Structures are given as C-alpha cells and as structure tokens.
C-alpha positions as CSV (number, residue, x, y, z in Angstrom):
1,M,16.2,22.6,7.8
2,A,13.8,20.7,5.5
3,N,10.0,21.1,6.1
4,R,8.5,17.8,7.2
5,R,5.3,17.0,5.2
6,P,2.9,14.0,5.5
7,L,2.9,11.2,2.9
8,V,-0.4,10.1,1.4
9,V,-0.7,6.4,0.5
10,E,-3.4,5.6,-2.0
11,L,-4.5,1.9,-1.9
12,E,-6.3,0.1,-4.7
13,D,-8.3,-1.5,-1.9
14,R,-7.7,-2.3,1.8
15,E,-8.0,-6.0,0.9
16,A,-5.5,-7.9,-1.2
17,T,-5.9,-11.4,-2.7
18,V,-3.0,-13.8,-1.8
19,G,-0.8,-14.5,-4.7
20,Q,-2.1,-11.5,-6.8
21,P,-0.3,-8.1,-7.2
22,F,-1.6,-5.4,-5.0
23,Q,-1.2,-1.8,-6.3
24,L,-0.5,1.3,-4.3
25,R,0.7,4.9,-4.9
26,V,2.6,7.3,-2.7
27,R,2.2,11.1,-3.1
28,T,2.4,14.4,-1.3
29,S,-0.7,16.2,0.0
30,S,-0.4,18.4,-3.1
31,H,-0.7,15.3,-5.3
32,R,2.9,15.1,-6.4
33,P,4.0,11.5,-6.8
34,I,7.0,10.4,-4.7
35,D,9.7,8.6,-6.6
36,G,11.9,6.2,-4.6
37,A,9.7,5.8,-1.5
38,T,10.3,2.5,0.2
39,I,7.4,0.3,1.3
40,T,8.1,-2.5,3.7
41,T,6.0,-4.8,5.9
42,L,6.7,-4.4,9.6
43,T,8.0,-8.0,9.7
44,G,10.5,-7.0,6.9
45,S,9.5,-9.9,4.7
46,K,8.3,-7.6,1.8
47,R,10.0,-4.6,0.4
48,T,9.4,-2.5,-2.7
49,T,10.2,1.0,-4.1
50,T,7.9,3.4,-6.0
51,D,8.6,4.4,-9.6
52,A,8.5,8.0,-11.0
53,N,4.7,8.0,-10.9
54,G,4.8,7.0,-7.2
55,R,3.4,3.6,-8.0
56,C,4.5,0.1,-6.9
57,Q,3.0,-3.3,-6.1
58,L,3.4,-6.0,-3.5
59,T,2.3,-9.7,-3.7
60,F,1.3,-11.3,-0.4
61,Q,1.9,-15.1,-0.2
62,S,0.0,-15.7,3.0
63,P,-3.3,-14.5,4.4
64,G,-3.5,-12.1,7.3
65,F,-3.2,-8.5,8.3
66,W,-0.1,-6.7,7.0
67,K,1.0,-3.4,8.3
68,L,3.0,-1.4,5.7
69,L,5.5,1.3,6.6
70,V,6.1,3.9,3.9
71,I,9.3,6.0,4.0
72,A,10.3,8.6,1.4
73,P,13.8,10.1,1.0
74,A,14.3,13.7,1.9
75,T,15.2,16.3,-0.7
76,D,17.0,19.6,-0.2
77,C,13.7,21.4,0.4
78,E,11.4,18.8,1.9
79,A,11.4,15.9,4.3
80,Y,8.5,13.5,4.8
81,R,6.9,11.9,7.8
82,P,6.7,8.1,7.5
83,A,3.2,6.7,6.9
84,T,1.6,3.4,7.8
85,E,-1.3,1.5,6.3
86,L,-3.0,-1.8,7.2
87,V,-3.9,-4.2,4.5
88,R,-5.8,-7.5,4.8
89,A,-4.7,-10.4,2.6
90,V,-7.3,-13.0,1.9
91,T,-7.3,-16.2,-0.2
92,S,-9.1,-16.2,-3.5
93,S,-11.7,-18.7,-2.2
94,A,-12.6,-16.3,0.6
95,T,-13.0,-13.5,-2.0
96,R,-15.3,-15.7,-4.1
97,Q,-17.4,-16.7,-1.1
98,R,-17.9,-13.0,-0.2
99,A,-18.9,-12.2,-3.8
100,R,-21.5,-15.1,-3.7
101,R,-22.9,-13.9,-0.4
102,A,-23.3,-10.3,-1.7
103,L,-25.2,-11.6,-4.8
104,V,-27.5,-13.7,-2.6
105,C,-28.2,-10.8,-0.3
106,R,-29.2,-8.6,-3.2
107,A,-31.6,-11.1,-4.7
C-alpha cells in the first residue's frame, strides 16, 4: 500500500485581488513539486491543475472567502492527503484603500 504524505500548498499571499491571477504552488514536504494536482473551490466554481513545477493560478471574479481543496494523484509508491487553504478575494479599490491607510499610519 502507498504511504500517505501531506501536501504543502505555497500561496503567493492569503489575499487575492478580484480579476487578477492568483499564484500558488503544490509540493511535498521534501520540496518536490507535484505535477497534476487538482485545485478546486469547495463550491466547485473554480478548478485548475498544477504544471510540472507544481504551479498554477486561479482568478476570482467576486470578493469573499474562498476555501481551496487540493488533491494530488497517487503514484505507485506514494499517496497524498488532501490539503485545504483559505484565500480572501478583495476588490482592487479595497487593496488601494489599505495601502493608503498603511502609508498614513507610517507618516
């Protein structure tokens, strides 16, 4: 029987901008990229697959919290436990407002 290993999901950030590509990477705990991992939202409205480098991108079209489910195909020697991640999608105007507030607070 295959050994079940955890998946590691590397997010560019935990916050995505609506309408902009959001990058992520799926790898093993030993830093080996996972080719062909499927990333879906729990609602099933978004789905993508990782490339040979374990990378892929999603574009969210509406703001809110999105829970991602990551599943990797088993090999002859290894199987992987599914992973989940929570991403917040915000509008570009909310991102600009947050940046302005940060600048004002530093001054």
